[in-house]
C-alpha positions as CSV (number, residue, x, y, z in Angstrom):
1,M,-102.2,3.6,-176.0
2,S,-105.0,2.9,-178.3
3,D,-108.4,4.5,-177.8
4,D,-110.3,1.4,-178.8
5,L,-109.1,-0.6,-175.7
6,S,-111.7,-2.6,-173.9
7,I,-111.9,-4.7,-170.8
8,E,-114.3,-7.6,-170.5
9,V,-115.1,-8.9,-167.0
10,R,-116.0,-12.6,-167.3
11,R,-116.4,-13.5,-163.7
12,G,-117.2,-11.6,-160.5
13,D,-118.5,-8.1,-160.0
14,P,-115.6,-5.6,-159.6
15,D,-116.4,-2.2,-158.4
16,D,-114.9,1.0,-160.0
17,D,-112.0,1.1,-157.6
18,E,-110.9,-2.4,-158.5
19,L,-111.1,-1.7,-162.2
20,A,-109.1,1.5,-161.7
21,A,-106.4,-0.5,-159.8
22,L,-106.3,-3.1,-162.6
23,I,-106.0,-0.4,-165.3
24,A,-103.2,1.3,-163.3
25,V,-101.2,-1.9,-162.9
26,V,-101.6,-3.0,-166.5
27,T,-100.7,0.5,-167.8
28,E,-97.5,0.6,-165.6
29,A,-96.5,-2.9,-166.7
30,Y,-97.0,-2.0,-170.4
31,A,-95.0,1.3,-170.0
32,A,-92.1,-0.6,-168.3
33,E,-92.1,-3.3,-171.0
34,A,-92.3,-0.7,-173.8
35,A,-89.4,1.3,-172.3
36,S,-87.1,-1.8,-172.1
37,A,-88.1,-3.2,-175.5
38,T,-86.2,-0.7,-177.6
39,A,-84.0,-2.0,-180.4
40,D,-80.3,-1.1,-180.6
41,D,-80.0,1.1,-183.6
42,S,-76.3,2.1,-183.0
43,K,-75.0,0.1,-186.0
44,P,-76.7,0.0,-189.4
45,A,-77.3,-3.4,-190.8
46,T,-74.8,-4.5,-193.5
47,P,-75.7,-6.7,-196.4
48,W,-73.7,-9.5,-194.8
49,S,-75.5,-9.3,-191.5
50,R,-78.9,-9.3,-193.3
51,T,-78.1,-12.5,-195.3
52,Q,-76.0,-14.3,-192.7
53,R,-77.3,-17.7,-191.9
54,P,-76.9,-19.1,-188.4
55,L,-73.6,-20.8,-188.0
56,R,-73.5,-24.5,-187.6
57,Q,-72.2,-26.4,-184.6
58,P,-68.4,-26.9,-184.6
59,V,-67.1,-30.2,-186.0
60,R,-66.8,-32.9,-183.2
61,R,-63.3,-34.3,-183.5
62,D,-64.0,-37.1,-180.9
63,V,-66.4,-38.8,-183.3
64,A,-64.9,-40.7,-186.3
65,W,-65.9,-39.6,-189.8
66,G,-69.2,-41.2,-190.7
67,R,-69.1,-42.9,-187.2
68,Y,-67.0,-45.6,-188.8
69,I,-64.2,-46.7,-186.6
70,G,-62.3,-49.4,-188.5
């Protein structure tokens, strides 16, 4: 974690025990999120996967071309 972290209490008057509990909970939540947020680096990116655009929706065959039913 960063050394320049600060906590600002905007309301109330927490004592040292309450602040310590807050820091412990936030630190544990941050550690759990950081552990589960790792990227899958098992496959290197190919040029195709880097430039691939999202695929369009499949063509609907139940709607006539140009919505013209003549």
